[in-house]
N, C-alpha and C positions, 0 to 999 in steps of 0.2 A: 550262922551263915548269912544272916541279914547284914551284919557288919561287913563281911567280905564282899557281898553284893553291892554295897554302897560305894566301894572303891573300884567297881567295874571288874572285879576279880571272880573268876570261876575256875574250879578244879574239876577235871573230868577223869574219872577212874574207869577201870575195866568193867565192861558190862556187855550184855548180849542183846540189848534192845535196839533194833534198827532205827527206830524213830529218834531215840536219844542220841545215838551215834551220828545220825544225819544232822541233827540239830547242832551238836558239838562241832562237826566239820564246818557247817555254815557259819557259826559264831566265830570260830578261829579264822576262817576265810581262806582265800586262794592266794597262791603265789605263782610267779613266773618260774616255770621249770624248763631246763634246757636238756635236750636229748641229743647226744652226739651221734653222728653216722660216719661210716667209713666204707668206701668201695674201692676195690682194686681189681685189675684185670690184665691179662696178658694175651696177646694174639700173635700167631705165627702164620706165615704164608710161604709156600714154596711154589715156584712157577717153573715149569720145564716146557720148552717148545722146540720145534724143529722146522727148518725151512728147506725146501728142495726146489730145484728148477733145472730146466734143460733148454739149450738153444742149439739151433742148427742152421747152417746156411749152405746154399748150393748154387752154383752158377755155371753157365757154359758161354763160351764165346768162340767164334770162328771167323776167319776172314779168308777170302780167296781173291786173288787178283790175276789178271792176265793183260798183258799189253803186247802188241806186236807192231812192228813198223817195217817199212821197206824204204830204202833209199835208192834213188836212181842216179845214174851217172857214175857211180863208182862201181856198180856191179855188185854191191853187197847188201846185206840186210841184217836186221837184228830181231830177235824174238826174246821176249822176257816173260817170265811166269813166276808168280809167287803165291803161296797159299800158307795158311796157318790156322791153328785152332788152339783153344785153351779151355781148361776146365778148372774150377775151384770147388772145393768141398770142405766143409768144416762142421764140427759139432762140439758142444761143450756141456758139461754138467756142473752145477754148483750145489753144495750141501752145506747146511749150517745148523748149529745147535745153540739154543739160548737157554740159559739157566738163571734164575733169580731167586733170592730168598730174603725175607724181611721179618722183623719182629717189632712189635710195639707194646709198650707198657703204659698203663694209665692208672691214675690214682686220684681219688677225690675224697675230700673230707668236708663235713658240714654239720650243721645242727638245726634243730627246730625248737621253737619255743612255744609253750602252751600254758594256759592258766589252769592249775590243778589245785585241789585242796591241799593245804599245808599238812593236814592229817586226814587221810581218807577215812570214811566211816568205819570200814573194817579194821583199821589200825587199833581202835579202842578196845575191841574184843580179842585181837590177835597179839598185839605187841606189849600191852601193859601187864605188869606182874600183879598177881592177886594176893600176895602175902602167904602166910603159913610156912610150915617147915620146908616145903618144896621150893620156896623162893627165899629162904633165909630170913623169914619174917619181915620181908621188905615189900611194901606196896608202892607201885609207881603210878603217877598220874600226870596229866598235862595241866600245867598251871598257866592260865590265860589272864592277862590284865589289859584292858583297853586303855589306850593313850599312854602306854609305857613301853619302853624298849629296854630289855634286859641286856646288860653288858656281856654276859656269858654266851648269849645266842645271837644277839643283834636283831632279835625279833621281839614280839610281845608275848611269846610263849617260851616255856622251858619244861623239861622233864623233871618233875619233882619226885623225890624218894622219901617215903615215910617208913619209920621203923615201928613195927607192931610190938606191943608189950604183952 
């Protein structure tokens, strides 16, 4: 193991020690993770209304007139009289009904980014195989090498598989 350590290489296998798992997570480091979000909604509205009104008008008018006159010399006279009256009356109603309906849809998408461990401490005890017949005699571990990027993962770690004999 000293030779592996000289090359900045560490292999972390399954274990249940919280301190070791926390150490392994800190050594491997954190990465930016993106969490997507999606929201959608629909709203509907219905509006019903009514308007009503009434109007009325009423009026009276009357006139009366009288004129009289007498002419001398001819032996005649004239008498005129006129009178009149009038009345107006009116009423009206108006009724109306208003209806409206609307619908709106909304949708939003987004994401948030956070720095999280590339391997969470609990992953070392939960995700890695421990070998034996139950796992096809395969042991898995996280191979870490500082200063190197593995082509297969694009990071400085990969999941290594070891066959038990």
